[in-house]
VEXTOR-93780 format. One record per residue (C-alpha): x, y, z. Coordinates in pm, whole numbers, plus 50000, padded with zeros to 5 digits. Layout:
XYZ
...
//
This chain:
494194871505590
494864846705313
497714828605488
496004816105804
493874785405728
491454769505972
488704743505973
485184757905963
482594730205990
484694706405784
485854731705523
489314746805493
488824784605512
490754816705567
489704850305706
489884862805347
487144838005250
484864852105519
485734888105430
484994881905061
481824862305134
480344888405365
481264916005121
479374898204845
476394892905075
476264930405141
476374938104768
473634913104686
471464925604974
471824961704861
470954952104502
467944932204625
466724962004827
467124985604531
465244962704291
462514955504547
461934992504612
461924999604239
459244973104186
457234985104484
457265021104364
454635014204099
452444995304347
452755022804608
451165048504378
447825030404383
447985011504716
449555036104959
447905023405277
448624987005204
452314992905130
453015015805429
453814988005684
456344973405443
457905007605392
458265012005768
459864977805798
462354986405524
462975020705683
463855005206020
466144979905852
467845007305650
468345028105966
470044998206129
472304994705825
473065031905846
474115028706210
476334999206123
477885019305838
478645048706071
480155026706343
482125002106128
482945018005794
483785052605664
481945083705542
480885073905188
478735043505273
477425061005583
476255091205382
474745069405110
472855048905367
471685080505541
470215093005213
468505059705156
467055061005509
465735096105456
464145086605123
462465056105275
461175076405571
459795102705334
458055075705131
456565060405446
455205094305562
453535103705233
449805099605189
//
């Protein structure tokens, strides 16, 4: 992956560059989701009805990530994403 170089829009890249870049994007996205949900948890206690559409949006996105994890990765990320999906769905269903 590191040996084969090619031109990508004027930059010299390898498959390793793309692999590393996308891996970091996944880590940053997961951290962003965790921090966002943590910050929203205090708002959700007092504004349940207003926050519910956002929770459903995040639940659908997390379900898509879960499906991707099951089809492209292995058990550990798939199980972790399943738990996150269940927790988000439970939060979206609460009154």
